[in-house]
C-alpha positions as CSV (number, residue, x, y, z in Angstrom):
1,M,20.7,-16.3,28.2
2,R,17.7,-17.0,29.9
3,K,14.8,-18.8,27.3
4,N,11.2,-17.5,27.7
5,F,8.5,-19.7,28.3
6,I,6.2,-20.1,25.8
7,Q,2.6,-21.5,26.1
8,K,1.8,-24.6,23.8
9,G,-1.0,-22.6,22.3
10,E,1.5,-19.6,21.2
11,Q,4.1,-22.4,19.8
12,E,1.3,-24.2,17.9
13,F,0.2,-20.4,16.4
14,I,3.6,-19.6,15.7
15,N,4.6,-22.9,14.0
16,G,0.9,-22.7,11.9
17,V,1.7,-19.1,10.5
18,V,5.1,-20.1,9.6
19,K,4.1,-22.9,7.5
20,A,1.2,-20.5,6.2
21,V,3.8,-17.7,5.5
22,L,6.2,-19.8,4.0
23,K,3.7,-21.9,1.7
24,K,1.4,-18.3,1.1
25,D,-1.3,-20.7,2.4
26,V,-4.1,-18.2,2.6
27,S,-7.0,-20.6,2.9
28,K,-7.1,-20.0,6.7
29,Q,-7.3,-17.0,9.7
30,H,-5.2,-17.9,12.3
31,I,-6.3,-16.4,15.7
32,L,-4.2,-16.4,19.1
33,I,-6.7,-16.0,21.8
34,D,-6.2,-15.6,25.8
35,H,-8.8,-17.6,27.8
36,S,-8.5,-17.4,31.3
37,N,-4.6,-16.9,30.8
38,V,-4.1,-19.9,28.7
39,L,-3.1,-19.0,25.4
40,K,-4.9,-21.1,22.7
41,Y,-4.8,-21.4,18.7
42,I,-7.7,-21.3,16.5
43,T,-8.2,-21.3,12.8
44,Y,-11.3,-20.0,10.7
45,P,-11.7,-20.5,7.0
46,K,-10.6,-17.2,5.4
47,D,-14.0,-16.0,4.5
48,H,-15.7,-16.1,8.4
49,K,-17.0,-13.2,9.7
50,F,-16.8,-12.9,13.7
51,D,-17.4,-10.1,16.3
52,D,-16.1,-11.7,19.3
53,I,-14.9,-15.3,20.0
54,V,-16.2,-17.2,23.0
55,D,-15.8,-20.2,24.6
56,N,-18.2,-23.2,25.0
57,Y,-20.3,-21.2,28.0
58,G,-20.5,-17.9,26.0
59,R,-17.5,-16.1,28.0
60,P,-15.5,-14.0,26.0
61,A,-12.1,-15.0,25.2
62,K,-9.3,-12.4,24.4
63,M,-8.0,-12.0,20.9
64,L,-4.2,-11.6,21.1
65,C,-3.3,-11.7,17.6
66,V,-4.9,-12.3,13.8
67,F,-3.1,-13.5,10.8
68,S,-5.2,-13.7,8.0
69,E,-4.8,-13.0,3.7
70,R,-3.1,-9.8,3.8
71,L,-0.7,-10.1,6.4
72,I,0.4,-13.7,5.4
73,T,0.9,-12.4,1.9
74,D,2.9,-9.4,3.1
75,F,4.9,-11.8,5.2
76,H,5.8,-14.4,2.5
77,Y,7.2,-11.8,0.2
78,K,9.3,-10.2,2.9
79,A,10.4,-13.2,4.0
80,G,12.0,-14.4,0.8
81,N,12.6,-17.9,-0.8
82,D,16.0,-18.6,1.1
83,D,17.8,-20.4,4.1
84,L,16.7,-17.2,6.0
85,A,13.2,-17.0,5.3
86,R,11.8,-19.4,8.4
87,P,14.0,-17.5,11.0
88,W,12.9,-14.5,9.7
89,A,9.4,-15.4,9.4
90,R,9.5,-16.5,13.4
91,K,11.1,-13.8,14.5
92,A,8.6,-11.5,12.6
93,I,5.5,-13.3,13.8
94,K,6.9,-13.4,17.6
95,S,7.0,-9.4,17.2
96,V,3.7,-9.1,15.8
97,I,2.7,-11.7,18.8
98,E,4.0,-9.0,21.6
99,H,2.4,-6.0,20.0
100,G,-1.0,-7.7,19.8
101,K,-0.2,-8.6,23.9
102,K,0.4,-5.3,24.5
103,V,-2.5,-3.7,22.6
104,S,-4.9,-6.3,24.0
105,K,-4.2,-5.6,27.5
106,D,-4.9,-2.1,26.9
107,Y,-7.9,-3.1,25.0
108,Y,-9.3,-5.5,27.5
109,E,-8.2,-4.3,30.8
110,N,-9.1,-0.6,30.1
111,N,-12.3,1.0,29.1
112,Y,-12.4,-0.9,25.9
113,E,-15.5,1.0,24.3
114,E,-13.4,4.1,24.5
115,F,-10.6,2.2,22.8
116,R,-12.9,1.2,20.1
117,K,-14.1,4.6,19.5
118,E,-10.3,5.9,19.3
119,A,-9.2,3.1,17.1
120,G,-12.6,3.9,14.8
121,S,-11.4,7.4,14.5
122,M,-7.9,6.1,13.3
123,K,-9.0,4.1,10.6
124,R,-7.5,4.8,7.4
125,T,-9.8,6.2,4.8
126,E,-9.1,6.5,1.2
127,P,-9.0,9.8,-0.7
128,K,-12.0,10.5,-2.6
129,E,-11.4,11.7,-6.3
130,D,-12.7,14.9,-7.9
């Protein structure tokens, strides 16, 4: 079986998020970005608000995957607290990354303004009480 190559930034992201999931550390947002085909792992405090991530020259970077408080908490409880927690978390995080890569490809390579309109119309709305 051939092993897939994982870039250093992606590996750091996986390790950082696994650690956060197992400890239920929700103090940071974990973000995997693609900057000119180089994957980088960055973190922000959990309450940090941002629209787009740019490099030192103001050029936008592609966001591939974001793990924040809700996803970390959800994965923490799903992973459990046994010997299988770490392998489960690694596999689940890799799955989220692969999904993020597919979605970001559609978002960034196609007409992302149209994608934003469609995504905005799919937002979940809470039912209003009578």
